[in-house]
FIGU-316134 format. One record per residue: residue in three letters; x, y, z of N, C-alpha, C in turn. Coordinates in pm, 1 decimal. Last residue first. Example, Ala and Ser with C-alpha at 12.3 -4.5 7.8 and 13.67 -1.06 7.14 Angstrom:
ATOM   residuo        n_X        n_Y        n_Z       ca_X       ca_Y       ca_Z        c_X        c_Y        c_Z
ATOM       SER     1285.0     -225.0      708.0     1367.0     -106.0      714.0     1290.0        3.0      787.0
ATOM       ALA     1319.0     -569.0      780.0     1230.0     -450.0      780.0     1320.0     -330.0      780.0
END
This chain:
ATOM   residuo        n_X        n_Y        n_Z       ca_X       ca_Y       ca_Z        c_X        c_Y        c_Z
ATOM       ARG     3582.0     2764.2    -1679.0     3698.7     2862.9    -1751.7     3669.2     3002.7    -1724.8
ATOM       THR     3496.7     2540.4    -1420.7     3464.6     2642.5    -1537.5     3607.1     2732.7    -1540.9
ATOM       PRO     3536.4     2189.8    -1390.3     3587.6     2302.1    -1333.2     3521.0     2431.3    -1430.8
ATOM       PRO     3243.6     1990.1    -1374.0     3375.9     2003.3    -1410.2     3405.9     2159.2    -1416.3
ATOM       ASN     3089.4     1865.3    -1044.1     3105.8     1920.9    -1141.5     3199.6     1969.2    -1247.8
ATOM       ILE     3034.9     1535.7     -981.1     3136.9     1614.9     -983.5     3142.9     1718.5    -1071.0
ATOM       VAL     2815.3     1359.9     -787.1     2812.6     1441.7     -895.4     2919.6     1563.0     -929.7
ATOM       LEU     2769.2     1007.1     -684.3     2830.0     1149.0     -670.1     2822.5     1230.8     -815.9
ATOM       LEU     2483.0      849.5     -597.0     2589.2      891.1     -689.7     2637.5     1037.9     -664.5
ATOM       ASN     2343.2      764.9     -422.5     2454.9      712.0     -408.2     2551.5      772.9     -524.2
ATOM       ARG     2081.9      855.4     -545.1     2142.6      895.9     -393.6     2304.5      888.5     -347.7
ATOM       ASN     1956.0      880.6     -828.4     2015.5      795.7     -728.0     2085.7      827.6     -601.3
ATOM       PRO     1601.2     1058.2     -854.1     1775.1     1056.5     -850.4     1839.0      936.5     -797.3
ATOM       PRO     1357.4      832.3     -968.5     1431.4      924.1     -885.1     1557.8      961.6     -899.0
ATOM       ALA     1202.1      803.4    -1316.3     1289.9      743.4    -1190.3     1380.4      883.2    -1054.6
ATOM       PRO      917.6      902.4    -1406.6     1039.2      933.8    -1430.4     1108.5      875.9    -1301.6
ATOM       HIS      621.2      736.0    -1370.7      668.3      854.9    -1313.4      843.2      862.9    -1379.0
ATOM       ASP      504.8      520.2    -1386.5      493.1      564.6    -1490.0      526.1      713.2    -1482.3
ATOM       ARG      553.5      327.5    -1165.7      590.8      278.8    -1268.7      601.7      371.5    -1402.2
ATOM       CYS      490.4      359.6     -894.6      549.7      486.7     -964.0      625.0      457.5    -1099.0
ATOM       VAL      366.3      148.9     -791.6      275.0      273.4     -810.7      349.5      371.2     -865.9
ATOM       ARG      642.5      -44.7     -893.9      493.0      -72.5     -964.9      396.0       76.9     -929.2
ATOM       ALA      776.0       43.9     -671.8      838.4       25.1     -845.2      749.8       55.9     -915.3
ATOM       HIS      705.5       41.3     -449.8      717.3      177.7     -493.1      701.0      158.1     -636.1
ATOM       ALA      652.3     -267.3     -389.9      543.9     -154.8     -453.0      549.3       -4.9     -500.8
ATOM       VAL      967.7     -293.5     -357.9      888.4     -372.0     -505.5      760.0     -262.0     -517.2
ATOM       ARG      993.9     -128.4     -194.7     1037.7      -97.4     -281.9      975.9     -173.4     -415.2
ATOM       GLY      848.7     -217.5       37.4      822.9      -58.9       28.2      887.9      -60.4     -126.8
ATOM       ILE      916.0     -505.9       60.3      807.4     -479.1       38.1      792.7     -345.3      -38.1
ATOM       SER     1276.6     -503.4      -97.9     1181.1     -507.0       61.4     1050.2     -450.3       -0.9
ATOM       GLY     1447.5     -477.4     -233.2     1421.3     -628.7     -232.0     1315.4     -608.6     -141.8
ATOM       GLU     1695.6     -236.0     -118.3     1632.2     -297.9     -211.4     1574.0     -461.1     -221.0
ATOM       PRO     1546.2      -58.2      182.2     1629.4      -96.4       92.7     1570.0     -213.2      -49.2
ATOM       GLU     1364.7      275.9      147.9     1365.7      124.6      201.9     1462.6       36.7      129.2
ATOM       VAL     1368.2      604.9      285.3     1402.4      474.2      111.0     1397.9      384.4      195.4
ATOM       GLY     1080.4      767.8      399.2     1215.6      719.8      399.3     1275.0      631.5      290.0
ATOM       PHE      882.8      967.7      603.2      909.4      901.7      503.5     1094.1      870.1      495.8
ATOM       ARG      636.8      951.3      831.3      735.0      997.5      810.2      805.9      913.7      681.1
ATOM       THR      301.4     1081.6      992.7      377.3     1062.7      849.3      547.1     1072.3      828.6
ATOM       GLU      267.7      976.0     1302.7      307.6     1073.2     1229.0      358.0     1020.8     1069.3
ATOM       ARG      139.1      714.5     1384.2       64.1      886.4     1462.9      124.5      988.6     1355.4
ATOM       GLU        2.9      491.8     1168.9      102.2      551.9     1224.1       48.0      722.9     1268.2
ATOM       GLU     -215.0      209.6     1321.2     -194.1      350.3     1224.4      -94.6      421.4     1292.6
ATOM       ARG     -250.8     -147.2     1268.7     -178.5      -16.2     1337.2     -176.1       60.0     1262.2
ATOM       ALA     -399.2     -439.5     1382.1     -404.8     -358.3     1311.6     -336.4     -211.3     1369.6
ATOM       LEU     -400.5     -795.2     1372.2     -338.3     -667.5     1432.7     -361.5     -580.4     1358.5
ATOM       ALA     -547.8     -989.7     1285.4     -493.3    -1027.8     1381.6     -448.8     -883.0     1452.9
ATOM       LEU     -825.1    -1084.3     1081.1     -745.3     -941.8     1125.9     -696.3    -1007.3     1259.8
ATOM       LYS     -911.0    -1261.0      838.8     -865.7    -1282.7     1027.5     -748.9    -1161.8     1071.1
ATOM       HIS     -893.4    -1238.9      571.5     -989.5    -1238.6      629.3     -997.8    -1237.1      787.3
ATOM       GLY     -656.1    -1259.8      411.9     -669.5    -1161.8      450.3     -827.9    -1125.2      549.9
ATOM       GLU     -563.0    -1512.9      279.3     -702.6    -1433.1      197.3     -724.1    -1297.6      271.3
ATOM       GLU     -399.2    -1610.1      458.3     -339.5    -1557.2      341.7     -447.8    -1453.5      281.5
ATOM       ASP     -474.9    -1520.3      799.0     -471.8    -1591.0      709.0     -419.4    -1557.1      565.1
ATOM       GLU     -440.3    -1324.6      985.5     -398.4    -1501.4     1020.7     -350.1    -1559.5      911.0
ATOM       TYR     -302.4     -980.9      907.1     -404.3    -1130.4      892.9     -337.7    -1219.3      953.0
ATOM       LEU     -227.9     -685.2      989.0     -132.8     -828.4      984.9     -264.1     -900.9      972.1
ATOM       MET     -227.0     -369.8      858.7     -274.6     -453.3      893.7     -258.5     -639.5      895.3
ATOM       VAL     -108.9      -17.1      903.0      -75.2     -193.1      870.3     -194.0     -244.9      938.3
ATOM       ARG      -88.0      306.9      719.3     -179.5      171.1      798.2     -115.3       78.3      773.0
ATOM       LEU       81.5      423.9      640.8       21.0      485.3      708.7      -61.4      416.0      788.7
ATOM       GLY      449.2      497.4      552.8      353.4      388.0      603.4      281.2      479.6      646.3
ATOM       ALA      612.5      645.1      259.3      552.7      645.4      409.4      439.8      553.1      454.7
ATOM       ASN      875.0      604.8      102.0      747.0      596.1      111.6      749.8      619.1      285.0
ATOM       GLU     1098.7      794.1     -190.4     1084.0      765.5      -51.7      926.5      718.5       -3.9
ATOM       GLY     1205.0      885.2     -438.8     1217.0      737.0     -405.9     1168.7      743.0     -246.1
ATOM       SER     1128.9     1146.3     -518.5     1270.5     1104.7     -423.4     1297.6     1003.5     -410.8
ATOM       SER      893.3     1097.1     -651.7     1065.9     1194.0     -704.5     1123.7     1153.0     -627.5
ATOM       CYS      726.7      975.4     -563.0      788.4      924.5     -707.1      913.1     1030.1     -745.7
ATOM       ASP      625.5      887.9     -289.6      695.3      995.0     -339.6      800.2      958.7     -455.3
ATOM       PHE      365.8      738.7     -140.8      457.0      697.7     -230.7      528.7      795.2     -273.6
ATOM       HIS      214.4      606.5      131.6      213.4      725.0       44.1      379.4      687.2      -37.1
ATOM       ALA       -0.8      342.4      232.4      146.0      404.6      204.9      125.9      513.5      104.2
ATOM       LEU     -140.2       64.0      410.8     -196.9      188.1      304.5      -24.4      291.9      317.7
ATOM       ALA     -156.2     -269.2      364.3      -91.3     -146.1      428.9      -97.1      -38.1      352.6
ATOM       GLU     -184.0     -598.6      463.4     -213.8     -519.7      379.7     -177.5     -361.3      469.6
ATOM       MET      -37.4     -928.7      483.4      -41.0     -815.2      540.3     -105.6     -735.1      428.7
ATOM       SER      -26.0    -1268.8      598.2      -46.2    -1177.6      505.6      -36.7    -1054.7      562.9
ATOM       ALA      -28.7    -1460.2      790.8       30.3    -1484.1      682.1      -21.8    -1415.2      582.5
ATOM       ALA      132.5    -1381.8     1136.5       72.1    -1324.7     1004.2      112.8    -1417.0      882.8
ATOM       ARG      106.4    -1410.9     1498.5      108.1    -1481.4     1375.2       70.3    -1439.7     1251.4
ATOM       VAL      165.3    -1200.9     1757.9       78.2    -1223.3     1643.9      162.3    -1290.6     1540.9
ATOM       ASN      306.7    -1069.4     1978.2      218.1    -1211.5     2009.9      150.4    -1275.7     1879.7
ATOM       GLY      565.4     -997.2     1716.3      513.4     -964.7     1877.2      421.2    -1107.4     1897.3
ATOM       ALA      516.9    -1149.9     1454.7      523.1    -1009.7     1517.2      472.7     -948.4     1605.6
ATOM       GLN      598.4    -1399.7     1252.2      622.0    -1357.7     1422.3      632.1    -1211.7     1398.9
ATOM       ILE      494.8    -1526.0      936.5      621.1    -1428.2     1027.5      564.5    -1381.7     1141.0
ATOM       PRO      472.1    -1763.8      742.8      394.7    -1693.3      826.6      506.8    -1589.7      921.6
ATOM       GLN      609.0    -1803.9      413.2      639.9    -1833.4      556.0      561.2    -1742.9      664.1
ATOM       ARG      528.3    -1617.3      242.8      552.8    -1766.0      182.6      518.6    -1835.3      318.7
ATOM       TYR      293.3    -1411.9      275.4      434.7    -1453.4      325.0      451.1    -1551.6      323.6
ATOM       VAL      146.7    -1167.2       84.8      152.3    -1315.6       95.6      276.3    -1323.4      181.2
ATOM       VAL       80.0     -844.3       82.3      155.4     -949.1       62.8      127.0    -1014.5      144.6
ATOM       ARG      -31.6     -469.8      -71.5      -70.8     -635.3       -4.3       54.3     -705.8      -40.1
ATOM       ILE     -129.1     -150.0      -33.0      -30.4     -253.2      -81.2      -61.2     -376.3      -14.2
ATOM       TRP     -287.5      119.2     -139.3     -299.8       13.2      -80.0     -173.2      -93.1     -157.9
ATOM       ALA     -128.1      435.8     -179.9     -202.0      311.9     -250.6     -213.4      228.5     -151.9
ATOM       THR      -68.6      757.7     -327.4      -81.3      657.9     -187.5     -197.2      567.5     -253.4
ATOM       ARG      200.6      953.3     -435.3       95.7      873.4     -470.0       71.0      781.6     -336.3
ATOM       VAL      349.1     1252.5     -529.2      334.4     1144.7     -463.2      154.0     1082.0     -450.1
ATOM       ALA      368.4     1411.6     -772.0      457.4     1304.3     -731.5      435.6     1221.3     -639.0
ATOM       GLY       40.2     1468.5     -818.9      172.8     1531.5     -848.9      215.5     1392.1     -824.2
ATOM       GLY     -121.6     1268.5     -649.1     -121.5     1418.4     -628.0       19.1     1419.5     -668.5
ATOM       VAL     -343.8     1010.8     -718.4     -250.0     1047.6     -744.5     -208.3     1160.7     -710.8
ATOM       ARG     -454.6      632.9     -579.9     -470.6      825.2     -555.5     -302.6      885.9     -604.2
ATOM       MET     -550.3      352.8     -621.9     -477.7      437.5     -619.8     -523.7      589.2     -606.1
ATOM       GLY     -772.1      144.9     -630.9     -752.6      250.9     -544.3     -685.6      333.8     -524.4
ATOM       ALA     -680.7        2.6     -892.4     -762.7       71.5     -880.8     -825.6      214.1     -754.1
ATOM       VAL     -443.0      -89.4     -786.1     -453.5        3.3     -867.2     -569.2       91.6     -907.9
ATOM       ASP     -331.7     -228.3     -515.3     -436.1     -178.1     -559.1     -413.8      -67.3     -645.5
ATOM       VAL      -49.3     -424.3     -561.7      -98.9     -297.1     -529.4     -245.3     -281.6     -589.7
ATOM       PHE      145.8     -719.1     -408.7       20.5     -664.7     -502.1       -7.2     -542.4     -498.9
ATOM       VAL      433.5     -941.6     -368.4      355.2     -800.0     -347.4      244.5     -755.4     -454.1
ATOM       PRO      506.3    -1248.3     -258.8      457.3    -1168.0     -338.3      367.8    -1058.5     -317.3
ATOM       ASN      826.0    -1303.5     -156.2      679.6    -1283.0      -80.9      604.0    -1179.6     -202.7
ATOM       GLY     1125.3    -1372.8     -138.1     1013.5    -1467.9     -238.4      881.0    -1454.2     -238.2
ATOM       GLY     1309.0    -1200.4      -37.1     1261.0    -1309.8       13.3     1120.2    -1424.7      -68.3
ATOM       ALA     1273.8    -1021.6     -176.5     1392.4    -1082.6     -206.0     1373.6    -1207.6     -155.1
ATOM       THR      942.6     -983.5     -308.0     1062.6     -912.7     -205.8     1175.5    -1030.0     -207.8
ATOM       GLU      790.2     -952.3     -649.1      844.6    -1032.5     -520.3      905.1     -980.8     -437.6
ATOM       GLY      561.0     -763.6     -825.5      691.7     -844.5     -773.9      655.0     -911.4     -682.4
ATOM       ALA      281.2     -661.1     -787.4      392.7     -588.1     -834.6      499.1     -655.7     -838.5
ATOM       GLU      -19.0     -780.6     -954.3       66.7     -840.3     -870.3      206.6     -706.6     -898.5
ATOM       GLU     -276.5     -639.9     -815.8     -217.1     -619.6     -954.2      -47.5     -672.6     -884.5
ATOM       TRP     -610.3     -569.4     -718.7     -485.3     -620.8     -679.8     -418.4     -692.7     -865.0
ATOM       GLN     -879.7     -384.1     -674.5     -819.4     -452.0     -796.7     -700.1     -459.8     -784.1
ATOM       VAL    -1186.1     -357.7     -523.7    -1007.6     -368.7     -531.1     -985.0     -424.4     -609.4
ATOM       ALA    -1453.9     -119.5     -497.8    -1371.9     -240.2     -584.8    -1216.0     -230.8     -583.2
ATOM       PHE    -1694.6      -20.9     -319.3    -1524.3      -40.7     -341.1    -1473.1     -162.8     -399.8
ATOM       ALA    -1948.1      167.7     -287.1    -1879.1       31.0     -371.9    -1706.4       61.1     -401.3
ATOM       PRO    -2012.6      368.1      -61.4    -1994.5      352.5     -209.7    -1919.8      209.0     -213.4
ATOM       CYS    -2298.4      384.4      114.8    -2168.1      318.2      144.8    -2136.5      283.5      -16.6
ATOM       SER    -2478.0      554.7      129.9    -2390.8      605.5      217.2    -2279.9      515.2      209.4
ATOM       LEU    -2654.0      417.3      -97.4    -2640.6      564.3      -95.9    -2483.4      581.8      -33.2
ATOM       GLY    -2749.1      198.1       83.4    -2687.4      182.5      -27.4    -2606.0      313.9      -77.3
ATOM       ALA    -2875.5      337.2      283.2    -2785.7      280.1      308.5    -2671.3      221.3      192.5
ATOM       LEU    -3127.0      437.0      125.8    -2985.9      549.2      192.4    -2883.4      487.9      225.2
ATOM       ALA    -3247.6      229.9       67.8    -3177.4      268.9      -71.1    -3090.1      377.5        5.5
ATOM       ALA    -3332.7      121.6      293.6    -3230.9        8.2      244.9    -3144.4       89.3      125.0
ATOM       LEU    -3506.2      321.0      397.7    -3355.8      294.9      439.6    -3256.4      224.2      399.2
ATOM       GLY    -3691.9      252.7      157.4    -3624.1      380.2      184.9    -3494.2      386.4      248.8
ATOM       LEU    -3714.2       17.1      252.6    -3733.5       53.6      113.8    -3637.4      158.3      108.2
ATOM       ILE    -3872.1       67.7      501.0    -3743.4      -50.7      499.2    -3668.3       -2.8      367.0
ATOM       ALA    -4041.9      266.8      446.9    -3997.7      289.6      489.5    -3893.8      220.9      525.6
ATOM       ALA    -4245.3       98.3      310.6    -4180.1      166.5      227.8    -4044.0      281.6      313.0
ATOM       ARG    -4298.3     -105.8      521.9    -4230.2     -147.5      386.0    -4177.3      -39.1      322.4
ATOM       ILE    -4448.6      100.0      679.6    -4330.7       23.3      761.4    -4275.6      -34.8      636.0
ATOM       ARG    -4682.3      151.7      501.6    -4556.2      254.8      564.6    -4448.3      199.7      574.2
ATOM       MET    -4783.5     -106.7      484.5    -4772.2      -29.7      345.2    -4657.3       72.9      389.3
END
């Protein structure tokens, strides 16, 4: 009886220590190459203008990254909705489209923000993650102040 109670107690404790992680992938659009991009909207965290979210891409044609052939990718990234910049934190490449066979995992040593090119995975994800935030300023726009009198 004691052993059974101990096992049930450990099972309950294990259940409490491992929170339920419900991923809710929402399609964000496609890259210029036609690869669908998804964002985990349930797991997205908001801190002012900076949002942190998992993104996922399923490649139409598997890619070669060094010695690894990948059919899909998941990445954790920061998205600065005010500036339009992103910073990758962690990248995981998978051999299969479903994301079950991990081929490569890499974590960035330092956080570096930057603007990605139009049609890239980062830009497509950024548009979805920052959908309800005002658009960042156009960095290519030259503003000339009129002369004062």
